[in-house]
C-alpha positions as a Markdown table, in Angstrom:
| # | Residue | x | y | z |
|---|---|---|---|---|
| 1 | Met | 34.3 | 22.4 | 12.2 |
| 2 | Val | 33.7 | 19.7 | 9.6 |
| 3 | Lys | 36.5 | 19.5 | 7.0 |
| 4 | Arg | 35.4 | 18.4 | 3.5 |
| 5 | Thr | 38.9 | 17.1 | 2.8 |
| 6 | Thr | 38.4 | 14.6 | 5.7 |
| 7 | Leu | 35.1 | 13.3 | 4.3 |
| 8 | Glu | 36.4 | 13.1 | 0.8 |
| 9 | Arg | 39.0 | 10.5 | 2.0 |
| 10 | Leu | 36.2 | 8.3 | 3.1 |
| 11 | Ser | 34.8 | 5.5 | 1.0 |
| 12 | Thr | 31.3 | 5.7 | -0.4 |
| 13 | Ala | 30.2 | 3.0 | 2.0 |
| 14 | Asp | 31.4 | 5.1 | 4.9 |
| 15 | Leu | 29.7 | 8.2 | 3.6 |
| 16 | Glu | 26.4 | 6.2 | 3.3 |
| 17 | Lys | 26.6 | 5.7 | 7.1 |
| 18 | Phe | 26.6 | 9.4 | 7.5 |
| 19 | Ile | 23.2 | 9.7 | 6.0 |
| 20 | Ser | 21.6 | 6.6 | 7.6 |
| 21 | Pro | 18.6 | 7.2 | 9.9 |
| 22 | Asp | 20.5 | 6.2 | 13.0 |
| 23 | Ser | 23.5 | 8.4 | 12.1 |
| 24 | Arg | 25.1 | 10.3 | 15.0 |
| 25 | Lys | 27.0 | 12.7 | 12.8 |
| 26 | Val | 26.4 | 16.4 | 13.0 |
| 27 | Ala | 24.3 | 18.2 | 10.6 |
| 28 | Asp | 27.2 | 19.8 | 8.7 |
| 29 | Ala | 28.8 | 16.4 | 8.3 |
| 30 | Val | 25.6 | 14.8 | 7.0 |
| 31 | Glu | 25.0 | 17.8 | 4.5 |
| 32 | Met | 28.6 | 17.5 | 3.3 |
| 33 | Ala | 28.3 | 13.7 | 2.9 |
| 34 | Ile | 25.2 | 14.1 | 0.8 |
| 35 | Thr | 27.0 | 16.7 | -1.5 |
| 36 | Ile | 30.1 | 14.4 | -2.0 |
| 37 | Leu | 27.8 | 11.3 | -2.6 |
| 38 | Lys | 26.0 | 13.3 | -5.3 |
| 39 | Glu | 29.3 | 14.2 | -6.9 |
| 40 | Arg | 30.3 | 10.6 | -7.0 |
| 41 | Gly | 27.1 | 9.7 | -8.9 |
| 42 | Arg | 24.7 | 8.7 | -6.1 |
| 43 | Ile | 21.2 | 9.5 | -7.2 |
| 44 | Phe | 18.6 | 10.3 | -4.6 |
| 45 | Ser | 14.9 | 10.1 | -5.1 |
| 46 | Glu | 12.7 | 13.1 | -4.3 |
| 47 | Glu | 11.5 | 11.3 | -1.2 |
| 48 | Glu | 15.0 | 10.5 | -0.1 |
| 49 | Asp | 15.9 | 14.2 | -0.6 |
| 50 | Gln | 13.1 | 15.3 | 1.6 |
| 51 | Glu | 13.9 | 12.8 | 4.3 |
| 52 | Leu | 17.5 | 13.9 | 4.3 |
| 53 | Lys | 16.7 | 17.6 | 4.4 |
| 54 | Ala | 14.4 | 16.8 | 7.4 |
| 55 | Met | 17.1 | 14.9 | 9.1 |
| 56 | Val | 19.6 | 17.8 | 8.6 |
| 57 | Glu | 17.2 | 20.3 | 9.9 |
| 58 | Arg | 16.4 | 18.1 | 13.0 |
| 59 | Lys | 20.0 | 17.7 | 13.8 |
| 60 | Arg | 20.6 | 21.4 | 13.5 |
| 61 | Ala | 17.8 | 22.0 | 16.0 |
| 62 | Glu | 19.2 | 19.4 | 18.4 |
| 63 | Glu | 22.8 | 20.5 | 18.4 |
| 64 | Phe | 24.0 | 22.7 | 21.0 |
| 65 | Val | 27.5 | 24.1 | 21.5 |
| 66 | Glu | 28.5 | 25.4 | 25.0 |
| 67 | Pro | 28.5 | 29.2 | 24.7 |
| 68 | Phe | 31.7 | 29.9 | 26.7 |
| 69 | Pro | 33.8 | 31.5 | 25.3 |
| 70 | Ala | 31.6 | 33.3 | 22.8 |
| 71 | Gln | 34.3 | 33.8 | 20.2 |
| 72 | Gly | 35.7 | 31.3 | 17.8 |
| 73 | Thr | 34.5 | 28.3 | 16.0 |
| 74 | Leu | 33.9 | 24.8 | 17.1 |
| 75 | Leu | 37.1 | 23.3 | 18.7 |
| 76 | Glu | 39.0 | 26.4 | 18.0 |
| 77 | Thr | 39.5 | 27.0 | 21.7 |
| 78 | Pro | 40.0 | 24.5 | 24.7 |
| 79 | Tyr | 36.5 | 25.4 | 26.1 |
| 80 | Glu | 34.4 | 24.9 | 23.1 |
| 81 | Glu | 33.2 | 21.4 | 22.7 |
| 82 | Pro | 30.9 | 19.6 | 20.3 |
| 83 | Ile | 28.3 | 18.9 | 22.9 |
| 84 | Thr | 24.7 | 18.0 | 21.9 |
| 85 | Ile | 21.5 | 17.3 | 23.7 |
| 86 | Asp | 20.7 | 14.5 | 21.3 |
| 87 | Glu | 19.9 | 11.4 | 23.5 |
| 88 | Ser | 21.4 | 9.0 | 20.8 |
| 89 | Ala | 24.8 | 10.7 | 21.0 |
| 90 | Ile | 27.6 | 9.0 | 22.9 |
| 91 | Ser | 28.0 | 10.2 | 26.5 |
| 92 | Leu | 31.5 | 11.4 | 27.5 |
| 93 | Tyr | 33.0 | 13.7 | 30.2 |
| 94 | Ser | 33.3 | 17.2 | 29.0 |
| 95 | Gln | 36.6 | 18.9 | 29.0 |
| 96 | Arg | 35.4 | 21.5 | 31.4 |
| 97 | Thr | 34.4 | 18.7 | 33.9 |
| 98 | Ile | 37.9 | 17.2 | 33.4 |
| 99 | Leu | 39.8 | 20.6 | 34.0 |
| 100 | Leu | 37.6 | 21.2 | 37.1 |
| 101 | Phe | 38.5 | 17.7 | 38.4 |
| 102 | Leu | 42.2 | 18.4 | 37.7 |
| 103 | Cys | 42.1 | 21.7 | 39.8 |
| 104 | Phe | 39.9 | 20.7 | 42.7 |
| 105 | Val | 39.9 | 16.8 | 43.0 |
| 106 | Gly | 43.3 | 15.8 | 41.7 |
| 107 | Met | 45.3 | 15.2 | 38.6 |
| 108 | Pro | 45.1 | 11.3 | 38.7 |
| 109 | Phe | 41.2 | 11.6 | 38.6 |
| 110 | Ala | 41.3 | 14.0 | 35.7 |
| 111 | Ile | 43.6 | 11.7 | 33.8 |
| 112 | Ala | 41.2 | 8.8 | 34.5 |
| 113 | Leu | 38.2 | 10.7 | 33.2 |
| 114 | Gln | 40.1 | 11.5 | 30.0 |
| 115 | Ala | 41.3 | 7.9 | 29.7 |
| 116 | Tyr | 37.6 | 6.8 | 30.0 |
| 117 | Asn | 36.6 | 9.1 | 27.2 |
| 118 | Phe | 39.3 | 7.6 | 24.8 |
| 119 | Leu | 38.4 | 4.1 | 25.8 |
| 120 | Lys | 34.7 | 4.8 | 25.1 |
| 121 | Leu | 35.7 | 6.2 | 21.7 |
| 122 | His | 37.9 | 3.1 | 21.0 |
| 123 | Lys | 41.1 | 5.4 | 20.9 |
| 124 | Thr | 43.5 | 2.8 | 22.3 |
| 125 | Lys | 46.6 | 4.6 | 21.4 |
| 126 | Ala | 45.2 | 8.0 | 22.9 |
| 127 | Phe | 44.1 | 5.9 | 26.0 |
| 128 | Phe | 47.6 | 4.7 | 26.7 |
| 129 | Thr | 49.2 | 8.1 | 25.7 |
| 130 | Val | 47.1 | 9.9 | 28.3 |
| 131 | Leu | 47.9 | 7.3 | 31.0 |
| 132 | Leu | 51.6 | 7.7 | 30.3 |
| 133 | Phe | 51.2 | 11.5 | 30.3 |
| 134 | Gly | 49.5 | 11.2 | 33.8 |
| 135 | Ile | 52.2 | 8.9 | 35.2 |
| 136 | Ile | 55.0 | 11.3 | 34.1 |
| 137 | Leu | 53.3 | 14.3 | 35.6 |
| 138 | Phe | 52.5 | 12.5 | 38.9 |
| 139 | Ile | 56.2 | 11.4 | 39.2 |
| 140 | Leu | 57.3 | 15.0 | 38.4 |
| 141 | Gln | 54.9 | 16.4 | 41.0 |
| 142 | Tyr | 56.1 | 13.9 | 43.6 |
| 143 | Phe | 59.7 | 14.8 | 43.1 |
| 144 | Leu | 58.9 | 18.5 | 43.3 |
| 145 | Trp | 57.3 | 17.9 | 46.6 |
| 146 | Val | 60.3 | 16.0 | 47.8 |
| 147 | Tyr | 62.8 | 18.7 | 46.9 |
| 148 | Tyr | 60.5 | 21.7 | 47.3 |
| 149 | Pro | 58.2 | 20.9 | 50.3 |
| 150 | Leu | 55.4 | 23.4 | 50.8 |
| 151 | Phe | 54.8 | 23.0 | 54.5 |
| 152 | Asp | 58.2 | 23.4 | 56.1 |
| 153 | Glu | 58.5 | 27.1 | 55.4 |
| 154 | Trp | 55.6 | 29.4 | 55.6 |
| 155 | Ser | 56.8 | 32.9 | 54.8 |
| 156 | Gly | 58.6 | 35.1 | 52.2 |
| 157 | Ser | 59.2 | 34.6 | 48.5 |
| 158 | Asp | 60.4 | 31.0 | 49.1 |
| 159 | Tyr | 56.9 | 29.9 | 50.1 |
| 160 | Ile | 55.4 | 31.6 | 47.1 |
| 161 | Lys | 57.9 | 30.0 | 44.8 |
| 162 | Arg | 57.3 | 26.5 | 46.1 |
| 163 | Lys | 53.5 | 27.0 | 46.1 |
| 164 | Ser | 53.5 | 28.1 | 42.5 |
| 165 | Asn | 55.8 | 25.2 | 41.4 |
| 166 | Ile | 53.4 | 22.6 | 42.7 |
| 167 | Leu | 49.9 | 24.1 | 42.8 |
| 168 | Phe | 50.0 | 26.0 | 39.5 |
| 169 | Ile | 52.8 | 24.9 | 37.1 |
| 170 | Ile | 52.3 | 21.1 | 37.2 |
| 171 | Pro | 48.5 | 21.3 | 37.0 |
| 172 | Gly | 48.8 | 23.9 | 34.3 |
| 173 | Ile | 51.0 | 21.5 | 32.2 |
| 174 | Gly | 48.4 | 18.9 | 32.9 |
| 175 | Ala | 45.5 | 21.0 | 31.7 |
| 176 | Val | 47.4 | 22.0 | 28.4 |
| 177 | Gly | 48.4 | 18.4 | 27.7 |
| 178 | Leu | 44.9 | 16.9 | 28.4 |
| 179 | Val | 43.2 | 19.5 | 26.1 |
| 180 | Ala | 45.9 | 19.0 | 23.4 |
| 181 | Leu | 45.5 | 15.2 | 23.4 |
| 182 | Trp | 41.7 | 15.6 | 23.3 |
| 183 | Lys | 41.7 | 18.1 | 20.4 |
| 184 | Lys | 44.3 | 15.8 | 18.5 |
| 185 | Asn | 42.3 | 12.6 | 18.9 |
| 186 | Leu | 38.7 | 13.8 | 18.7 |
| 187 | Asp | 37.0 | 13.1 | 15.4 |
| 188 | Pro | 35.8 | 16.6 | 14.2 |
| 189 | Asn | 32.6 | 14.9 | 13.0 |
| 190 | Val | 31.7 | 13.5 | 16.4 |
| 191 | Ser | 29.3 | 15.3 | 18.8 |
| 192 | Tyr | 28.5 | 14.0 | 22.3 |
| 193 | Arg | 26.4 | 14.4 | 25.4 |
| 194 | Ser | 28.0 | 15.6 | 28.5 |
| 195 | Lys | 28.2 | 12.8 | 30.9 |
| 196 | Asn | 27.0 | 13.4 | 34.5 |
| 197 | Tyr | 30.0 | 13.7 | 36.8 |
| 198 | Leu | 28.2 | 13.0 | 40.2 |
| 199 | Phe | 29.2 | 9.4 | 40.4 |
| 200 | Ala | 32.9 | 10.2 | 39.4 |
| 201 | Leu | 32.9 | 12.9 | 42.1 |
| 202 | Leu | 31.6 | 10.6 | 44.8 |
| 203 | Leu | 33.9 | 7.8 | 43.8 |
| 204 | Ser | 36.9 | 10.2 | 43.8 |
| 205 | Leu | 35.9 | 11.4 | 47.3 |
| 206 | Ala | 35.7 | 7.9 | 48.5 |
| 207 | Val | 39.2 | 7.2 | 47.1 |
| 208 | Leu | 40.6 | 10.3 | 48.7 |
| 209 | Ile | 39.2 | 9.3 | 52.1 |
| 210 | Val | 40.7 | 5.8 | 51.7 |
| 211 | Leu | 44.0 | 7.4 | 50.8 |
| 212 | Tyr | 43.9 | 9.7 | 53.7 |
| 213 | Leu | 43.1 | 6.9 | 56.2 |
| 214 | Thr | 45.9 | 4.6 | 54.8 |
| 215 | Val | 48.6 | 6.8 | 53.4 |
| 216 | Gly | 47.8 | 10.1 | 55.2 |
| 217 | Phe | 47.6 | 13.6 | 53.9 |
| 218 | Ile | 49.3 | 14.0 | 50.5 |
| 219 | Pro | 50.5 | 17.6 | 50.2 |
| 220 | Gly | 49.7 | 19.2 | 46.8 |
| 221 | Phe | 47.5 | 16.4 | 45.7 |
| 222 | Ser | 44.4 | 18.5 | 45.3 |
| 223 | Ile | 42.3 | 21.3 | 46.9 |
| 224 | Leu | 39.7 | 18.6 | 47.8 |
| 225 | Asn | 42.4 | 16.5 | 49.5 |
| 226 | Tyr | 43.5 | 19.6 | 51.6 |
| 227 | Leu | 39.9 | 20.4 | 52.6 |
| 228 | Leu | 39.5 | 16.8 | 53.7 |
| 229 | His | 42.6 | 17.0 | 55.7 |
| 230 | Leu | 41.2 | 20.1 | 57.5 |
| 231 | Ile | 37.9 | 18.4 | 58.2 |
| 232 | Met | 39.3 | 15.2 | 59.5 |
| 233 | Gln | 42.0 | 16.7 | 61.7 |
């Protein structure tokens, strides 16, 4: 959701960029920028007014927000994203893709995708923050595996406890942290196209195969890593 107070802090020159023909801003942001510019004394000709109205209507038609979940407003929940089908919009990995990578491919790969997003958005501080967050979680996960190994005992409540520690708690912390960092650092006026994840998935699989052949099976790394272990045994 676009906040008027955010736009009001911008300079007139910055607001002019919102209404330029090549603007990638969402319809609400453009409409609000027009209103603020008029309040600041900007006079639009009748022709400009018609062009801007047409641009807002076009953007509204192009904008698409993923429908899951149905409740809430834009960015109110972790799963609603400002995704658009506008070909001119920047291409980023969606948060749903990143969370699926975290669950099935491995936390380091999910961290890499989120870091890519921040790098693409020129969010240098957020880029290094998410890398540091990933390193801390990876170290925590490693030490949990050292002190609570999953595969040396296969029965009773001890197994369930150890399994939940590694396979649920750490990725759960990772998911919450990744979404929180994304919501904190994403400009509410930015909409983006969902980047195709096929290349990232194939690259991740290649890395997992190399890791398996050089390091061996890494317990708790990911579901995909475990399936690869079963296949290559």
